[in-house]
PyMOL Python script that loads the backbone (N, CA, C, O; Angstrom):
from pymol import cmd

cmd.read_pdbstr("""\
ATOM      1  N   MET A   1       0.843  -1.169   0.000  1.00  0.00           N
ATOM      2  CA  MET A   1       0.000   0.000   0.000  1.00  0.00           C
ATOM      3  C   MET A   1       0.893   1.238   0.000  1.00  0.00           C
ATOM      4  O   MET A   1       1.841   1.302   0.783  1.00  0.00           O
ATOM      5  N   ALA A   2       0.617   2.224  -0.857  1.00  0.00           N
ATOM      6  CA  ALA A   2       1.411   3.436  -0.977  1.00  0.00           C
ATOM      7  C   ALA A   2       1.144   4.365   0.206  1.00  0.00           C
ATOM      8  O   ALA A   2       0.016   4.440   0.693  1.00  0.00           O
ATOM      9  N   PRO A   3       2.189   5.080   0.676  1.00  0.00           N
ATOM     10  CA  PRO A   3       1.985   6.021   1.779  1.00  0.00           C
ATOM     11  C   PRO A   3       1.084   7.173   1.342  1.00  0.00           C
ATOM     12  O   PRO A   3       1.071   7.558   0.173  1.00  0.00           O
ATOM     13  N   VAL A   4       0.347   7.708   2.280  1.00  0.00           N
ATOM     14  CA  VAL A   4      -0.545   8.835   2.013  1.00  0.00           C
ATOM     15  C   VAL A   4       0.199  10.118   2.354  1.00  0.00           C
ATOM     16  O   VAL A   4       0.814  10.223   3.415  1.00  0.00           O
ATOM     17  N   ALA A   5       0.141  11.093   1.453  1.00  0.00           N
ATOM     18  CA  ALA A   5       0.823  12.365   1.681  1.00  0.00           C
ATOM     19  C   ALA A   5       0.080  13.187   2.724  1.00  0.00           C
ATOM     20  O   ALA A   5      -1.150  13.173   2.779  1.00  0.00           O
ATOM     21  N   ASP A   6       0.831  13.898   3.544  1.00  0.00           N
ATOM     22  CA  ASP A   6       0.256  14.798   4.536  1.00  0.00           C
ATOM     23  C   ASP A   6      -0.052  16.119   3.840  1.00  0.00           C
ATOM     24  O   ASP A   6       0.859  16.907   3.582  1.00  0.00           O
ATOM     25  N   THR A   7      -1.313  16.370   3.535  1.00  0.00           N
ATOM     26  CA  THR A   7      -1.687  17.562   2.773  1.00  0.00           C
ATOM     27  C   THR A   7      -1.538  18.844   3.573  1.00  0.00           C
ATOM     28  O   THR A   7      -1.481  19.918   2.975  1.00  0.00           O
ATOM     29  N   ASN A   8      -1.474  18.784   4.896  1.00  0.00           N
ATOM     30  CA  ASN A   8      -1.294  19.982   5.707  1.00  0.00           C
ATOM     31  C   ASN A   8       0.161  20.439   5.718  1.00  0.00           C
ATOM     32  O   ASN A   8       0.433  21.621   5.925  1.00  0.00           O
ATOM     33  N   ALA A   9       1.075  19.540   5.504  1.00  0.00           N
ATOM     34  CA  ALA A   9       2.491  19.875   5.593  1.00  0.00           C
ATOM     35  C   ALA A   9       2.973  20.659   4.376  1.00  0.00           C
ATOM     36  O   ALA A   9       3.890  21.475   4.480  1.00  0.00           O
ATOM     37  N   CYS A  10       2.356  20.410   3.228  1.00  0.00           N
ATOM     38  CA  CYS A  10       2.852  21.051   2.022  1.00  0.00           C
ATOM     39  C   CYS A  10       1.700  21.262   1.048  1.00  0.00           C
ATOM     40  O   CYS A  10       1.028  20.313   0.647  1.00  0.00           O
ATOM     41  N   ARG A  11       1.484  22.518   0.675  1.00  0.00           N
ATOM     42  CA  ARG A  11       0.453  22.841  -0.302  1.00  0.00           C
ATOM     43  C   ARG A  11       1.100  23.602  -1.443  1.00  0.00           C
ATOM     44  O   ARG A  11       2.219  24.100  -1.322  1.00  0.00           O
ATOM     45  N   LEU A  12       0.388  23.684  -2.541  1.00  0.00           N
ATOM     46  CA  LEU A  12       0.888  24.456  -3.667  1.00  0.00           C
ATOM     47  C   LEU A  12       0.198  25.805  -3.694  1.00  0.00           C
ATOM     48  O   LEU A  12      -1.021  25.896  -3.550  1.00  0.00           O
ATOM     49  N   SER A  13       0.985  26.845  -3.879  1.00  0.00           N
ATOM     50  CA  SER A  13       0.468  28.191  -4.044  1.00  0.00           C
ATOM     51  C   SER A  13       1.186  28.798  -5.239  1.00  0.00           C
ATOM     52  O   SER A  13       2.404  28.973  -5.211  1.00  0.00           O
ATOM     53  N   GLU A  14       0.446  29.115  -6.277  1.00  0.00           N
ATOM     54  CA  GLU A  14       1.030  29.648  -7.501  1.00  0.00           C
ATOM     55  C   GLU A  14       2.125  28.721  -8.029  1.00  0.00           C
ATOM     56  O   GLU A  14       3.149  29.191  -8.525  1.00  0.00           O
ATOM     57  N   GLY A  15       1.915  27.427  -7.925  1.00  0.00           N
ATOM     58  CA  GLY A  15       2.860  26.448  -8.441  1.00  0.00           C
ATOM     59  C   GLY A  15       4.078  26.210  -7.573  1.00  0.00           C
ATOM     60  O   GLY A  15       4.981  25.476  -7.975  1.00  0.00           O
ATOM     61  N   VAL A  16       4.127  26.812  -6.391  1.00  0.00           N
ATOM     62  CA  VAL A  16       5.274  26.668  -5.485  1.00  0.00           C
ATOM     63  C   VAL A  16       4.836  25.876  -4.262  1.00  0.00           C
ATOM     64  O   VAL A  16       3.796  26.167  -3.673  1.00  0.00           O
ATOM     65  N   ALA A  17       5.626  24.875  -3.877  1.00  0.00           N
ATOM     66  CA  ALA A  17       5.323  24.107  -2.676  1.00  0.00           C
ATOM     67  C   ALA A  17       5.449  25.024  -1.459  1.00  0.00           C
ATOM     68  O   ALA A  17       6.436  25.746  -1.321  1.00  0.00           O
ATOM     69  N   MET A  18       4.461  24.993  -0.591  1.00  0.00           N
ATOM     70  CA  MET A  18       4.433  25.856   0.584  1.00  0.00           C
ATOM     71  C   MET A  18       4.413  24.993   1.846  1.00  0.00           C
ATOM     72  O   MET A  18       3.788  23.932   1.875  1.00  0.00           O
ATOM     73  N   SER A  19       5.097  25.456   2.876  1.00  0.00           N
ATOM     74  CA  SER A  19       5.110  24.778   4.161  1.00  0.00           C
ATOM     75  C   SER A  19       4.478  25.677   5.212  1.00  0.00           C
ATOM     76  O   SER A  19       4.480  26.901   5.080  1.00  0.00           O
ATOM     77  N   THR A  20       3.943  25.067   6.244  1.00  0.00           N
ATOM     78  CA  THR A  20       3.389  25.806   7.370  1.00  0.00           C
ATOM     79  C   THR A  20       4.411  25.802   8.489  1.00  0.00           C
ATOM     80  O   THR A  20       4.978  24.762   8.824  1.00  0.00           O
ATOM     81  N   LEU A  21       4.644  26.976   9.067  1.00  0.00           N
ATOM     82  CA  LEU A  21       5.630  27.124  10.129  1.00  0.00           C
ATOM     83  C   LEU A  21       4.973  27.881  11.278  1.00  0.00           C
ATOM     84  O   LEU A  21       4.444  28.976  11.085  1.00  0.00           O
ATOM     85  N   THR A  22       5.009  27.303  12.457  1.00  0.00           N
ATOM     86  CA  THR A  22       4.457  27.956  13.640  1.00  0.00           C
ATOM     87  C   THR A  22       5.596  28.593  14.417  1.00  0.00           C
ATOM     88  O   THR A  22       6.586  27.935  14.736  1.00  0.00           O
ATOM     89  N   LEU A  23       5.450  29.882  14.722  1.00  0.00           N
ATOM     90  CA  LEU A  23       6.481  30.611  15.462  1.00  0.00           C
ATOM     91  C   LEU A  23       5.958  31.025  16.822  1.00  0.00           C
ATOM     92  O   LEU A  23       4.790  31.388  16.965  1.00  0.00           O
ATOM     93  N   ARG A  24       6.824  30.970  17.818  1.00  0.00           N
ATOM     94  CA  ARG A  24       6.521  31.541  19.128  1.00  0.00           C
ATOM     95  C   ARG A  24       7.392  32.774  19.266  1.00  0.00           C
ATOM     96  O   ARG A  24       8.620  32.682  19.281  1.00  0.00           O
ATOM     97  N   LEU A  25       6.746  33.934  19.368  1.00  0.00           N
ATOM     98  CA  LEU A  25       7.460  35.199  19.466  1.00  0.00           C
ATOM     99  C   LEU A  25       7.014  35.938  20.716  1.00  0.00           C
ATOM    100  O   LEU A  25       5.873  35.783  21.151  1.00  0.00           O
ATOM    101  N   PRO A  26       7.897  36.736  21.298  1.00  0.00           N
ATOM    102  CA  PRO A  26       7.451  37.602  22.380  1.00  0.00           C
ATOM    103  C   PRO A  26       6.319  38.505  21.862  1.00  0.00           C
ATOM    104  O   PRO A  26       6.331  38.921  20.704  1.00  0.00           O
ATOM    105  N   GLU A  27       5.368  38.794  22.708  1.00  0.00           N
ATOM    106  CA  GLU A  27       4.184  39.551  22.291  1.00  0.00           C
ATOM    107  C   GLU A  27       4.551  40.906  21.687  1.00  0.00           C
ATOM    108  O   GLU A  27       3.957  41.317  20.691  1.00  0.00           O
ATOM    109  N   ASP A  28       5.518  41.601  22.274  1.00  0.00           N
ATOM    110  CA  ASP A  28       5.883  42.919  21.744  1.00  0.00           C
ATOM    111  C   ASP A  28       6.488  42.817  20.349  1.00  0.00           C
ATOM    112  O   ASP A  28       6.233  43.671  19.500  1.00  0.00           O
ATOM    113  N   LEU A  29       7.273  41.798  20.109  1.00  0.00           N
ATOM    114  CA  LEU A  29       7.845  41.591  18.781  1.00  0.00           C
ATOM    115  C   LEU A  29       6.754  41.255  17.774  1.00  0.00           C
ATOM    116  O   LEU A  29       6.745  41.794  16.667  1.00  0.00           O
ATOM    117  N   ALA A  30       5.851  40.386  18.141  1.00  0.00           N
ATOM    118  CA  ALA A  30       4.747  40.008  17.256  1.00  0.00           C
ATOM    119  C   ALA A  30       3.902  41.227  16.902  1.00  0.00           C
ATOM    120  O   ALA A  30       3.491  41.386  15.753  1.00  0.00           O
ATOM    121  N   MET A  31       3.644  42.082  17.878  1.00  0.00           N
ATOM    122  CA  MET A  31       2.840  43.283  17.626  1.00  0.00           C
ATOM    123  C   MET A  31       3.577  44.255  16.700  1.00  0.00           C
ATOM    124  O   MET A  31       2.962  44.863  15.825  1.00  0.00           O
ATOM    125  N   ARG A  32       4.863  44.398  16.887  1.00  0.00           N
ATOM    126  CA  ARG A  32       5.641  45.280  15.994  1.00  0.00           C
ATOM    127  C   ARG A  32       5.607  44.777  14.572  1.00  0.00           C
ATOM    128  O   ARG A  32       5.424  45.556  13.637  1.00  0.00           O
ATOM    129  N   LEU A  33       5.784  43.465  14.399  1.00  0.00           N
ATOM    130  CA  LEU A  33       5.729  42.884  13.055  1.00  0.00           C
ATOM    131  C   LEU A  33       4.353  43.083  12.428  1.00  0.00           C
ATOM    132  O   LEU A  33       4.241  43.430  11.253  1.00  0.00           O
ATOM    133  N   LYS A  34       3.317  42.863  13.217  1.00  0.00           N
ATOM    134  CA  LYS A  34       1.953  43.038  12.724  1.00  0.00           C
ATOM    135  C   LYS A  34       1.717  44.486  12.314  1.00  0.00           C
ATOM    136  O   LYS A  34       1.125  44.741  11.265  1.00  0.00           O
ATOM    137  N   ASN A  35       2.172  45.438  13.127  1.00  0.00           N
ATOM    138  CA  ASN A  35       1.997  46.861  12.816  1.00  0.00           C
ATOM    139  C   ASN A  35       2.726  47.258  11.537  1.00  0.00           C
ATOM    140  O   ASN A  35       2.204  48.029  10.732  1.00  0.00           O
ATOM    141  N   ILE A  36       3.922  46.735  11.356  1.00  0.00           N
ATOM    142  CA  ILE A  36       4.681  47.045  10.137  1.00  0.00           C
ATOM    143  C   ILE A  36       3.977  46.461   8.915  1.00  0.00           C
ATOM    144  O   ILE A  36       3.859  47.124   7.885  1.00  0.00           O
ATOM    145  N   ALA A  37       3.512  45.225   9.032  1.00  0.00           N
ATOM    146  CA  ALA A  37       2.796  44.593   7.916  1.00  0.00           C
ATOM    147  C   ALA A  37       1.569  45.422   7.550  1.00  0.00           C
ATOM    148  O   ALA A  37       1.314  45.675   6.372  1.00  0.00           O
ATOM    149  N   GLU A  38       0.817  45.841   8.551  1.00  0.00           N
ATOM    150  CA  GLU A  38      -0.375  46.659   8.302  1.00  0.00           C
ATOM    151  C   GLU A  38       0.004  47.984   7.646  1.00  0.00           C
ATOM    152  O   GLU A  38      -0.667  48.429   6.715  1.00  0.00           O
ATOM    153  N   ALA A  39       1.073  48.615   8.128  1.00  0.00           N
ATOM    154  CA  ALA A  39       1.510  49.890   7.564  1.00  0.00           C
ATOM    155  C   ALA A  39       1.925  49.744   6.105  1.00  0.00           C
ATOM    156  O   ALA A  39       1.763  50.672   5.313  1.00  0.00           O
ATOM    157  N   ARG A  40       2.454  48.591   5.755  1.00  0.00           N
ATOM    158  CA  ARG A  40       2.867  48.336   4.370  1.00  0.00           C
ATOM    159  C   ARG A  40       1.723  47.819   3.511  1.00  0.00           C
ATOM    160  O   ARG A  40       1.853  47.692   2.293  1.00  0.00           O
ATOM    161  N   GLY A  41       0.614  47.525   4.150  1.00  0.00           N
ATOM    162  CA  GLY A  41      -0.553  47.057   3.401  1.00  0.00           C
ATOM    163  C   GLY A  41      -0.443  45.625   2.915  1.00  0.00           C
ATOM    164  O   GLY A  41      -1.009  45.266   1.882  1.00  0.00           O
ATOM    165  N   VAL A  42       0.296  44.797   3.672  1.00  0.00           N
ATOM    166  CA  VAL A  42       0.440  43.390   3.301  1.00  0.00           C
ATOM    167  C   VAL A  42       0.042  42.515   4.482  1.00  0.00           C
ATOM    168  O   VAL A  42      -0.012  42.972   5.624  1.00  0.00           O
ATOM    169  N   SER A  43      -0.232  41.262   4.188  1.00  0.00           N
ATOM    170  CA  SER A  43      -0.563  40.330   5.255  1.00  0.00           C
ATOM    171  C   SER A  43       0.686  40.018   6.066  1.00  0.00           C
ATOM    172  O   SER A  43       1.810  40.224   5.608  1.00  0.00           O
ATOM    173  N   MET A  44       0.472  39.527   7.260  1.00  0.00           N
ATOM    174  CA  MET A  44       1.590  39.116   8.107  1.00  0.00           C
ATOM    175  C   MET A  44       2.393  38.025   7.397  1.00  0.00           C
ATOM    176  O   MET A  44       3.622  38.031   7.456  1.00  0.00           O
ATOM    177  N   ASN A  45       1.726  37.106   6.739  1.00  0.00           N
ATOM    178  CA  ASN A  45       2.405  36.035   6.014  1.00  0.00           C
ATOM    179  C   ASN A  45       3.314  36.608   4.924  1.00  0.00           C
ATOM    180  O   ASN A  45       4.471  36.206   4.794  1.00  0.00           O
ATOM    181  N   LYS A  46       2.782  37.545   4.147  1.00  0.00           N
ATOM    182  CA  LYS A  46       3.560  38.160   3.064  1.00  0.00           C
ATOM    183  C   LYS A  46       4.750  38.928   3.643  1.00  0.00           C
ATOM    184  O   LYS A  46       5.854  38.856   3.103  1.00  0.00           O
ATOM    185  N   PHE A  47       4.533  39.659   4.732  1.00  0.00           N
ATOM    186  CA  PHE A  47       5.609  40.435   5.342  1.00  0.00           C
ATOM    187  C   PHE A  47       6.717  39.522   5.865  1.00  0.00           C
ATOM    188  O   PHE A  47       7.896  39.783   5.626  1.00  0.00           O
ATOM    189  N   ILE A  48       6.351  38.462   6.570  1.00  0.00           N
ATOM    190  CA  ILE A  48       7.351  37.527   7.098  1.00  0.00           C
ATOM    191  C   ILE A  48       8.109  36.869   5.940  1.00  0.00           C
ATOM    192  O   ILE A  48       9.317  36.650   6.033  1.00  0.00           O
ATOM    193  N   THR A  49       7.403  36.555   4.855  1.00  0.00           N
ATOM    194  CA  THR A  49       8.067  35.988   3.680  1.00  0.00           C
ATOM    195  C   THR A  49       9.080  36.980   3.120  1.00  0.00           C
ATOM    196  O   THR A  49      10.211  36.607   2.808  1.00  0.00           O
ATOM    197  N   GLU A  50       8.672  38.251   2.992  1.00  0.00           N
ATOM    198  CA  GLU A  50       9.577  39.266   2.449  1.00  0.00           C
ATOM    199  C   GLU A  50      10.823  39.452   3.307  1.00  0.00           C
ATOM    200  O   GLU A  50      11.934  39.495   2.778  1.00  0.00           O
ATOM    201  N   ILE A  51      10.655  39.560   4.618  1.00  0.00           N
ATOM    202  CA  ILE A  51      11.837  39.785   5.456  1.00  0.00           C
ATOM    203  C   ILE A  51      12.695  38.525   5.556  1.00  0.00           C
ATOM    204  O   ILE A  51      13.904  38.610   5.774  1.00  0.00           O
ATOM    205  N   SER A  52      12.075  37.362   5.396  1.00  0.00           N
ATOM    206  CA  SER A  52      12.857  36.120   5.365  1.00  0.00           C
ATOM    207  C   SER A  52      13.728  36.080   4.119  1.00  0.00           C
ATOM    208  O   SER A  52      14.892  35.684   4.190  1.00  0.00           O
ATOM    209  N   VAL A  53      13.181  36.483   2.981  1.00  0.00           N
ATOM    210  CA  VAL A  53      13.948  36.533   1.731  1.00  0.00           C
ATOM    211  C   VAL A  53      15.110  37.508   1.880  1.00  0.00           C
ATOM    212  O   VAL A  53      16.224  37.218   1.444  1.00  0.00           O
ATOM    213  N   GLN A  54      14.856  38.666   2.496  1.00  0.00           N
ATOM    214  CA  GLN A  54      15.925  39.647   2.714  1.00  0.00           C
ATOM    215  C   GLN A  54      17.020  39.094   3.622  1.00  0.00           C
ATOM    216  O   GLN A  54      18.207  39.287   3.358  1.00  0.00           O
ATOM    217  N   ALA A  55      16.625  38.414   4.682  1.00  0.00           N
ATOM    218  CA  ALA A  55      17.605  37.840   5.609  1.00  0.00           C
ATOM    219  C   ALA A  55      18.434  36.766   4.915  1.00  0.00           C
ATOM    220  O   ALA A  55      19.647  36.691   5.115  1.00  0.00           O
ATOM    221  N   LEU A  56      17.791  35.939   4.107  1.00  0.00           N
ATOM    222  CA  LEU A  56      18.518  34.896   3.384  1.00  0.00           C
ATOM    223  C   LEU A  56      19.466  35.491   2.347  1.00  0.00           C
ATOM    224  O   LEU A  56      20.573  34.986   2.158  1.00  0.00           O
ATOM    225  N   ALA A  57      19.041  36.560   1.675  1.00  0.00           N
ATOM    226  CA  ALA A  57      19.911  37.224   0.701  1.00  0.00           C
ATOM    227  C   ALA A  57      21.136  37.810   1.395  1.00  0.00           C
ATOM    228  O   ALA A  57      22.250  37.704   0.881  1.00  0.00           O
ATOM    229  N   ALA A  58      20.937  38.422   2.548  1.00  0.00           N
ATOM    230  CA  ALA A  58      22.061  38.978   3.309  1.00  0.00           C
ATOM    231  C   ALA A  58      23.012  37.870   3.749  1.00  0.00           C
ATOM    232  O   ALA A  58      24.231  38.019   3.660  1.00  0.00           O
ATOM    233  N   TYR A  59      22.454  36.764   4.221  1.00  0.00           N
ATOM    234  CA  TYR A  59      23.281  35.631   4.652  1.00  0.00           C
ATOM    235  C   TYR A  59      24.067  35.065   3.473  1.00  0.00           C
ATOM    236  O   TYR A  59      25.263  34.796   3.592  1.00  0.00           O
ATOM    237  N   ASP A  60      23.393  34.884   2.331  1.00  0.00           N
ATOM    238  CA  ASP A  60      24.065  34.345   1.145  1.00  0.00           C
ATOM    239  C   ASP A  60      25.184  35.276   0.677  1.00  0.00           C
ATOM    240  O   ASP A  60      26.250  34.811   0.271  1.00  0.00           O
ATOM    241  N   THR A  61      24.943  36.592   0.733  1.00  0.00           N
ATOM    242  CA  THR A  61      25.960  37.564   0.328  1.00  0.00           C
ATOM    243  C   THR A  61      27.164  37.493   1.259  1.00  0.00           C
ATOM    244  O   THR A  61      28.309  37.482   0.806  1.00  0.00           O
ATOM    245  N   GLU A  62      26.902  37.444   2.555  1.00  0.00           N
ATOM    246  CA  GLU A  62      27.991  37.351   3.530  1.00  0.00           C
ATOM    247  C   GLU A  62      28.786  36.059   3.341  1.00  0.00           C
ATOM    248  O   GLU A  62      30.016  36.073   3.381  1.00  0.00           O
ATOM    249  N   THR A  63      28.092  34.956   3.138  1.00  0.00           N
ATOM    250  CA  THR A  63      28.751  33.662   2.940  1.00  0.00           C
ATOM    251  C   THR A  63      29.619  33.682   1.687  1.00  0.00           C
ATOM    252  O   THR A  63      30.749  33.194   1.698  1.00  0.00           O
ATOM    253  N   ARG A  64      29.080  34.255   0.600  1.00  0.00           N
ATOM    254  CA  ARG A  64      29.836  34.343  -0.653  1.00  0.00           C
ATOM    255  C   ARG A  64      31.061  35.235  -0.470  1.00  0.00           C
ATOM    256  O   ARG A  64      32.152  34.903  -0.933  1.00  0.00           O
ATOM    257  N   PHE A  65      30.875  36.368   0.207  1.00  0.00           N
ATOM    258  CA  PHE A  65      31.988  37.292   0.448  1.00  0.00           C
ATOM    259  C   PHE A  65      33.101  36.603   1.230  1.00  0.00           C
ATOM    260  O   PHE A  65      34.277  36.735   0.894  1.00  0.00           O
ATOM    261  N   LYS A  66      32.724  35.866   2.275  1.00  0.00           N
ATOM    262  CA  LYS A  66      33.723  35.163   3.090  1.00  0.00           C
ATOM    263  C   LYS A  66      34.452  34.098   2.270  1.00  0.00           C
ATOM    264  O   LYS A  66      35.660  33.913   2.422  1.00  0.00           O
ATOM    265  N   ALA A  67      33.723  33.402   1.409  1.00  0.00           N
ATOM    266  CA  ALA A  67      34.347  32.367   0.574  1.00  0.00           C
ATOM    267  C   ALA A  67      35.347  32.981  -0.400  1.00  0.00           C
ATOM    268  O   ALA A  67      36.420  32.425  -0.629  1.00  0.00           O
ATOM    269  N   VAL A  68      34.992  34.126  -0.969  1.00  0.00           N
ATOM    270  CA  VAL A  68      35.905  34.805  -1.891  1.00  0.00           C
ATOM    271  C   VAL A  68      37.082  35.401  -1.129  1.00  0.00           C
ATOM    272  O   VAL A  68      38.214  35.361  -1.610  1.00  0.00           O
ATOM    273  N   ALA A  69      36.825  35.951   0.050  1.00  0.00           N
ATOM    274  CA  ALA A  69      37.879  36.588   0.837  1.00  0.00           C
ATOM    275  C   ALA A  69      38.972  35.601   1.227  1.00  0.00           C
ATOM    276  O   ALA A  69      40.146  35.966   1.288  1.00  0.00           O
ATOM    277  N   VAL A  70      38.596  34.366   1.487  1.00  0.00           N
ATOM    278  CA  VAL A  70      39.577  33.342   1.866  1.00  0.00           C
ATOM    279  C   VAL A  70      40.582  33.119   0.738  1.00  0.00           C
ATOM    280  O   VAL A  70      41.744  32.794   0.984  1.00  0.00           O
ATOM    281  N   GLN A  71      40.125  33.296  -0.493  1.00  0.00           N
ATOM    282  CA  GLN A  71      40.987  33.061  -1.652  1.00  0.00           C
ATOM    283  C   GLN A  71      41.690  34.335  -2.121  1.00  0.00           C
ATOM    284  O   GLN A  71      42.350  34.330  -3.160  1.00  0.00           O
ATOM    285  N   ALA A  72      41.556  35.412  -1.374  1.00  0.00           N
ATOM    286  CA  ALA A  72      42.051  36.713  -1.805  1.00  0.00           C
ATOM    287  C   ALA A  72      43.576  36.767  -1.882  1.00  0.00           C
ATOM    288  O   ALA A  72      44.286  36.131  -1.103  1.00  0.00           O
ATOM    289  N   ASN A  73      44.038  37.533  -2.831  1.00  0.00           N
ATOM    290  CA  ASN A  73      45.457  37.855  -2.963  1.00  0.00           C
ATOM    291  C   ASN A  73      45.602  39.273  -2.414  1.00  0.00           C
ATOM    292  O   ASN A  73      45.401  40.249  -3.137  1.00  0.00           O
ATOM    293  N   ILE A  74      45.949  39.380  -1.142  1.00  0.00           N
ATOM    294  CA  ILE A  74      45.961  40.670  -0.458  1.00  0.00           C
ATOM    295  C   ILE A  74      46.941  41.656  -1.097  1.00  0.00           C
ATOM    296  O   ILE A  74      46.574  42.812  -1.305  1.00  0.00           O
ATOM    297  N   PRO A  75      48.167  41.248  -1.416  1.00  0.00           N
ATOM    298  CA  PRO A  75      49.076  42.208  -2.058  1.00  0.00           C
ATOM    299  C   PRO A  75      48.519  42.748  -3.385  1.00  0.00           C
ATOM    300  O   PRO A  75      48.671  43.933  -3.681  1.00  0.00           O
ATOM    301  N   ALA A  76      47.883  41.893  -4.175  1.00  0.00           N
ATOM    302  CA  ALA A  76      47.310  42.346  -5.449  1.00  0.00           C
ATOM    303  C   ALA A  76      46.151  43.309  -5.200  1.00  0.00           C
ATOM    304  O   ALA A  76      46.006  44.302  -5.913  1.00  0.00           O
ATOM    305  N   ALA A  77      45.337  43.025  -4.207  1.00  0.00           N
ATOM    306  CA  ALA A  77      44.208  43.911  -3.886  1.00  0.00           C
ATOM    307  C   ALA A  77      44.708  45.262  -3.418  1.00  0.00           C
ATOM    308  O   ALA A  77      44.161  46.293  -3.810  1.00  0.00           O
ATOM    309  N   LEU A  78      45.739  45.276  -2.584  1.00  0.00           N
ATOM    310  CA  LEU A  78      46.305  46.544  -2.116  1.00  0.00           C
ATOM    311  C   LEU A  78      46.923  47.338  -3.260  1.00  0.00           C
ATOM    312  O   LEU A  78      46.865  48.567  -3.264  1.00  0.00           O
ATOM    313  N   ALA A  79      47.510  46.647  -4.226  1.00  0.00           N
ATOM    314  CA  ALA A  79      48.078  47.321  -5.396  1.00  0.00           C
ATOM    315  C   ALA A  79      46.977  47.999  -6.209  1.00  0.00           C
ATOM    316  O   ALA A  79      47.177  49.103  -6.716  1.00  0.00           O
ATOM    317  N   VAL A  80      45.832  47.359  -6.337  1.00  0.00           N
ATOM    318  CA  VAL A  80      44.702  47.970  -7.042  1.00  0.00           C
ATOM    319  C   VAL A  80      44.258  49.230  -6.306  1.00  0.00           C
ATOM    320  O   VAL A  80      44.017  50.264  -6.930  1.00  0.00           O
ATOM    321  N   LEU A  81      44.151  49.148  -4.985  1.00  0.00           N
ATOM    322  CA  LEU A  81      43.750  50.314  -4.209  1.00  0.00           C
ATOM    323  C   LEU A  81      44.759  51.454  -4.342  1.00  0.00           C
ATOM    324  O   LEU A  81      44.375  52.621  -4.410  1.00  0.00           O
ATOM    325  N   ASP A  82      46.035  51.117  -4.379  1.00  0.00           N
ATOM    326  CA  ASP A  82      47.066  52.141  -4.569  1.00  0.00           C
ATOM    327  C   ASP A  82      46.895  52.832  -5.918  1.00  0.00           C
ATOM    328  O   ASP A  82      47.011  54.054  -6.013  1.00  0.00           O
ATOM    329  N   ARG A  83      46.619  52.053  -6.957  1.00  0.00           N
ATOM    330  CA  ARG A  83      46.402  52.633  -8.292  1.00  0.00           C
ATOM    331  C   ARG A  83      45.168  53.531  -8.286  1.00  0.00           C
ATOM    332  O   ARG A  83      45.166  54.581  -8.929  1.00  0.00           O
ATOM    333  N   LEU A  84      44.131  53.134  -7.575  1.00  0.00           N
ATOM    334  CA  LEU A  84      42.929  53.966  -7.490  1.00  0.00           C
ATOM    335  C   LEU A  84      43.220  55.275  -6.760  1.00  0.00           C
ATOM    336  O   LEU A  84      42.709  56.329  -7.142  1.00  0.00           O
ATOM    337  N   ASP A  85      44.039  55.209  -5.712  1.00  0.00           N
ATOM    338  CA  ASP A  85      44.412  56.428  -4.988  1.00  0.00           C
ATOM    339  C   ASP A  85      45.157  57.390  -5.900  1.00  0.00           C
ATOM    340  O   ASP A  85      44.887  58.591  -5.890  1.00  0.00           O
ATOM    341  N   VAL A  86      46.094  56.872  -6.688  1.00  0.00           N
ATOM    342  CA  VAL A  86      46.861  57.710  -7.612  1.00  0.00           C
ATOM    343  C   VAL A  86      45.919  58.311  -8.647  1.00  0.00           C
ATOM    344  O   VAL A  86      46.020  59.496  -8.964  1.00  0.00           O
ATOM    345  N   HIS A  87      45.011  57.508  -9.171  1.00  0.00           N
ATOM    346  CA  HIS A  87      44.049  57.997 -10.173  1.00  0.00           C
ATOM    347  C   HIS A  87      43.183  59.102  -9.544  1.00  0.00           C
ATOM    348  O   HIS A  87      42.963  60.135 -10.175  1.00  0.00           O
ATOM    349  N   ALA A  88      42.702  58.906  -8.342  1.00  0.00           N
ATOM    350  CA  ALA A  88      41.854  59.905  -7.672  1.00  0.00           C
ATOM    351  C   ALA A  88      42.629  61.202  -7.455  1.00  0.00           C
ATOM    352  O   ALA A  88      42.072  62.288  -7.614  1.00  0.00           O
ATOM    353  N   GLU A  89      43.897  61.101  -7.095  1.00  0.00           N
ATOM    354  CA  GLU A  89      44.724  62.288  -6.903  1.00  0.00           C
ATOM    355  C   GLU A  89      44.906  63.043  -8.220  1.00  0.00           C
ATOM    356  O   GLU A  89      44.857  64.272  -8.249  1.00  0.00           O
ATOM    357  N   ASN A  90      45.119  62.293  -9.316  1.00  0.00           N
ATOM    358  CA  ASN A  90      45.294  62.910 -10.633  1.00  0.00           C
ATOM    359  C   ASN A  90      44.010  63.617 -11.086  1.00  0.00           C
ATOM    360  O   ASN A  90      44.062  64.710 -11.650  1.00  0.00           O
ATOM    361  N   VAL A  91      42.871  62.990 -10.837  1.00  0.00           N
ATOM    362  CA  VAL A  91      41.589  63.576 -11.228  1.00  0.00           C
ATOM    363  C   VAL A  91      41.324  64.818 -10.391  1.00  0.00           C
ATOM    364  O   VAL A  91      40.826  65.819 -10.906  1.00  0.00           O
ATOM    365  N   ALA A  92      41.648  64.761  -9.118  1.00  0.00           N
ATOM    366  CA  ALA A  92      41.405  65.898  -8.224  1.00  0.00           C
ATOM    367  C   ALA A  92      42.279  67.102  -8.576  1.00  0.00           C
ATOM    368  O   ALA A  92      41.909  68.241  -8.288  1.00  0.00           O
ATOM    369  N   SER A  93      43.426  66.859  -9.191  1.00  0.00           N
ATOM    370  CA  SER A  93      44.344  67.957  -9.502  1.00  0.00           C
ATOM    371  C   SER A  93      43.971  68.692 -10.788  1.00  0.00           C
ATOM    372  O   SER A  93      44.580  69.715 -11.103  1.00  0.00           O
ATOM    373  N   TYR A  94      42.982  68.194 -11.541  1.00  0.00           N
ATOM    374  CA  TYR A  94      42.581  68.867 -12.783  1.00  0.00           C
ATOM    375  C   TYR A  94      41.851  70.122 -12.508  1.00  0.00           C
ATOM    376  O   TYR A  94      41.440  70.815 -13.439  1.00  0.00           O
TER     377      TYR A  94
END
""", "prot")
cmd.dss("prot")
cmd.show_as("cartoon", "prot")
cmd.util.cbc("prot")
cmd.orient("prot")
């Protein structure tokens, strides 16, 4: 017999699989989030989705930056900055 899917765990919305997540937040934090969502004219769900996307983008950017930084050639980077300083000085003297 095939397993039965749990329809509450995952639904489709606009062709995207959606999950339900229950959060426990301090009351003051929950009220602030609700007030911001209302001020922006969006549902609490939409607002939490938007700020989650922003947080993930920031995390991904930081992670990528750290990965690139580990491979950095510091003397070469400093040489580029030195060339930029000279260029800025030349432009400023015109």
